[in-house]
C-alpha positions in Angstrom: 89.9 73.6 96.3 90.3 77.1 97.8 87.5 79.5 98.9 88.6 82.8 97.3 91.0 84.0 94.9 91.8 87.7 94.6 93.5 88.9 91.6 95.3 92.2 92.0 97.3 93.9 94.7 96.1 97.5 94.9 93.9 98.9 97.5 90.9 96.9 96.3 92.6 93.6 96.4 94.4 94.0 99.6 91.2 95.2 101.3 89.3 92.2 100.0 91.9 90.1 101.3 91.8 91.6 104.8 88.1 91.1 105.0 88.1 87.6 103.5 90.9 86.5 105.6 89.2 87.7 108.9 86.2 85.5 107.7 88.5 82.6 107.9 88.3 82.0 104.1 92.0 81.8 103.6 92.2 84.0 100.5 94.9 83.5 97.9 96.2 87.0 96.4 97.9 87.1 93.1 100.0 90.3 92.9 100.7 90.3 89.3 103.9 91.7 87.7 103.9 94.8 89.7 102.7 94.4 93.2 100.9 97.4 94.8 99.0 98.8 91.8 99.1 102.5 90.8 100.0 103.7 94.3 103.5 102.5 94.0 104.0 105.1 91.3 102.8 107.9 93.6 105.1 109.7 96.1 103.1 111.4 98.9 99.5 110.2 99.7 97.8 112.8 101.6 94.2 112.1 101.2 94.0 108.4 102.5 92.2 108.6 106.1 94.3 107.8 109.0 97.6 109.6 107.8 97.3 113.2 108.6 101.1 113.7 107.9 100.7 111.7 104.6 102.4 108.5 103.7 104.4 107.4 100.6 102.4 105.3 98.0 104.8 102.3 98.2 104.8 102.4 102.0 101.0 102.5 102.2 100.8 99.4 100.1 103.3 97.7 102.1 101.1 98.2 105.1 98.1 97.0 103.3 100.0 93.7 102.5 101.2 93.3 106.1 97.7 93.6 107.4 96.4 91.1 104.8 99.0 88.5 105.8 98.6 89.0 109.4 95.1 87.6 109.2 96.3 84.7 106.9 96.2 85.8 103.3 98.4 83.9 101.1 100.3 86.2 98.8 101.6 84.8 95.5 104.3 87.4 94.6 105.1 87.8 90.9 102.3 85.6 89.8 100.5 86.8 86.8 96.9 85.3 86.3 96.6 84.6 82.5 93.1 82.8 82.4 90.0 82.4 84.5 87.7 79.4 83.6 84.3 78.6 85.1 84.4 74.8 85.6 81.0 73.7 87.0 80.3 75.5 90.1 83.9 76.8 90.8 86.7 78.5 88.8 90.0 77.4 87.5 92.9 79.9 87.7 95.9 79.6 85.5 98.9 81.8 86.1 102.5 82.2 85.4 105.0 82.4 88.3 107.7 85.1 87.2 110.2 83.7 90.0 109.9 80.1 89.3 109.3 80.5 85.6 106.5 78.2 85.4 102.9 77.9 84.7 100.5 76.6 87.5 96.8 76.4 88.1 94.4 75.8 91.0 90.5 75.7 91.8 88.7 78.4 93.6 84.9 78.7 94.6 84.9 82.4 94.2 87.2 85.0 92.5 87.5 88.7 93.1 88.9 90.7 90.1 90.7 93.8 91.5 93.2 94.2 88.5 92.9 98.1 88.3 93.3 100.3 85.3 96.4 101.6 83.7 96.6 105.3 82.9 97.5 106.1 79.4 100.7 108.1 78.7 102.2 109.3 75.3 104.8 106.6 75.3 107.8 109.0 75.3 111.1 107.4 76.1 111.3 109.7 79.3 108.0 108.4 80.7 109.8 105.4 82.6 112.1 108.0 84.3 109.0 109.5 86.1 106.9 106.2 86.4 109.5 103.7 87.8 110.2 103.9 91.4 113.8 104.3 92.7 116.4 106.7 94.0 116.7 108.4 90.5 113.1 108.8 89.8 111.9 112.0 88.4 108.8 113.8 89.6 106.2 115.9 88.0 104.3 113.6 85.6 101.1 112.0 87.0 97.5 111.0 85.6 95.6 112.0 88.8 94.7 115.7 89.6 92.7 114.6 92.6 95.6 112.7 94.0 98.5 115.1 93.3 97.0 118.6 92.6 97.6 120.0 95.9 101.4 119.5 95.5 101.4 122.3 92.8 100.4 125.3 94.4 101.1 128.7 92.8 103.0 127.2 89.9 102.1 126.5 86.2 101.1 123.1 85.3 99.8 121.4 81.9 97.1 119.1 81.4 97.3 116.9 78.2 94.0 115.9 76.6 90.7 117.2 75.1 87.9 115.2 76.4 85.6 115.6 79.6 88.3 114.3 82.0 91.0 116.6 80.7 88.6 119.7 81.2 87.6 118.3 84.5 91.1 117.9 85.8 92.1 121.4 84.4 89.4 123.0 86.3 90.2 121.1 89.5 93.8 122.2 89.2 93.0 126.0 89.1 92.3 125.6 92.8 96.0 125.2 93.3 98.1 126.2 90.3 98.9 129.8 89.1 98.1 128.8 85.5 96.7 125.6 83.6 97.9 125.0 80.1 95.3 122.6 78.4 97.2 121.0 75.7 95.3 119.4 72.8 96.6 117.7 69.6 93.5 119.2 67.7 92.0 122.7 67.3 88.9 122.2 69.4 88.0 120.1 72.4 86.1 116.8 72.0 84.7 117.2 75.4 80.9 117.8 75.9 79.8 121.3 75.2 79.2 122.2 78.9 82.5 120.8 80.1 84.5 122.5 77.1 82.7 125.8 77.9 83.5 125.5 81.6 87.2 125.1 81.0 87.6 127.7 78.3 85.8 130.4 80.3 88.1 129.8 83.2 90.6 132.8 83.3 93.4 130.5 84.7 93.2 127.8 81.9 94.9 128.6 78.6 94.3 126.2 75.7 97.4 125.2 73.8 96.0 124.0 70.3 97.5 121.7 67.7 100.2 120.7 70.2 101.5 117.4 71.8 104.5 116.7 74.0 107.8 115.7 72.6 109.9 115.5 76.0 110.4 116.9 79.5 113.0 119.0 81.3 113.9 118.5 85.0 115.9 120.5 87.2 118.9 119.4 89.5 116.5 117.9 91.8 114.9 115.7 89.2 111.6 117.8 89.4 109.7 118.9 86.3 110.6 122.4 85.0 109.5 122.5 81.4 108.2 120.4 78.5 108.8 120.4 74.7 105.7 121.2 72.6 105.5 119.7 69.1 103.1 121.1 66.6 100.9 118.5 65.1 100.6 120.2 61.8 104.2 121.0 60.9 106.4 119.5 63.7 107.6 122.6 64.8 108.9 122.7 68.6 108.8 125.2 71.4 109.4 124.9 75.1 106.9 125.5 77.7 107.7 126.2 81.3 105.6 124.0 83.7 106.3 122.3 87.0 103.8 119.5 86.5 102.2 117.5 83.8 98.8 115.8 84.1 97.8 113.1 81.6 94.3 113.0 80.9 94.0 110.8 77.8 92.2 108.0 79.2 92.8 104.8 81.2 92.7 101.1 80.1 91.1 98.7 82.5 93.3 95.7 82.8 90.8 93.0 81.7 92.5 91.6 78.6 93.1 88.1 80.3 89.1 88.0 81.0 87.8 88.3 77.5 86.9 84.7 77.2 85.2 84.3 80.6 81.9 85.4 79.6 81.8 88.6 81.7 80.0 91.6 80.8 82.0 94.6 79.8 81.0 98.3 79.0 81.9 99.9 75.8 85.4 100.9 77.4 86.3 97.5 78.6 85.4 98.0 82.3 83.7 95.2 84.1 80.0 95.7 84.5 78.4 95.0 87.9 74.9 94.3 88.7 74.5 94.5 92.5 77.3 95.9 94.5 80.4 94.0 93.3 78.5 91.2 91.6 79.1 90.4 88.0 76.9 88.6 85.5 78.8 85.3 86.4 77.8 83.8 89.7 80.9 83.7 92.2 82.8 86.2 90.2 83.2 89.8 91.7 84.8 92.9 90.6 86.2 95.8 92.7 88.2 98.9 92.2 89.3 100.7 89.1 88.7 97.6 87.0 85.1 98.4 87.3 85.2 102.1 88.2 86.1 104.7 85.6 84.6 107.6 87.5 86.2 108.0 90.9 89.5 106.1 90.7 90.6 106.8 94.2 92.4 104.5 96.6 89.7 105.0 99.2 86.8 104.2 96.8 88.8 101.1 95.6 89.3 100.0 99.2 85.7 100.3 99.9 84.8 98.2 96.9 87.2 95.7 98.1 85.4 95.4 101.2 82.1 95.1 99.4 83.4 92.2 97.2 84.8 90.2 100.1 81.5 90.5 102.0 79.5 89.5 98.9 81.9 86.6 98.2 81.5 85.3 101.9 77.6 85.6 101.5 77.8 83.7 98.2 79.9 80.9 99.9 77.4 80.7 102.7 74.5 80.3 100.4 76.4 77.5 98.7 76.6 75.7 102.1 
């Protein structure tokens, strides 16, 4: 019987592991298929406190892991949790080990869910070239204006989407970009009236109606230089010069494996919490983007990881 299981290896998961390990709870952290979460697809991270010169996303996550293991966290690399069962007063976790190609299970007194959320992209064949880490990775496609907007000073960029998030991202990017094209597949925004008006009245934002993206163009340095626009009415194509593309078509919380646990979710599939990081199931906690559809920042996720670990410790203490 283990004390704490942590599912997820982003800032929320590893911060929870650091706090739980320092409390001598010997947490077991399951990294999932892609260790490190969304930060592994980010290049320079310049808004995480303590790194005035910035730090590469993958390097930051390596440091998170090193700090967690230093205090005694057991990290299960390549282990994908497939099911969480409440068994009496504890939980049974089932997982698949990619490296050993086998299914395993174990029992835990508490579980912290920190599986994050995945940004939605258009599913174009070229998406992988921008989102997969490696020496040949291309740059200029992202889903977080707050994270990456400052890298696009005085150049044109595009935001894809038509909801509140797209309008908010577009307005934010006008602080940096010379021009922001707001690309939407319909002829009017589906955002709330106030958000739509705010975006359309901004002189630096130009709406591009009835269009979607058909592909990307990069320069010799693998940086975005243009996109292909595809008219959603007649399929005609055109080229638009932009240095960055920001997807704002939503996120999908990584909660599919939890559907039979009895957890309460909101209408978009995010885990609902009652107090702090406490869910409706005693002993089960949620931290980071898997329960937060508003902020979606590494620092807020880390803060929630801390909260979840402290709440798990208090829960275990109450159990005696």
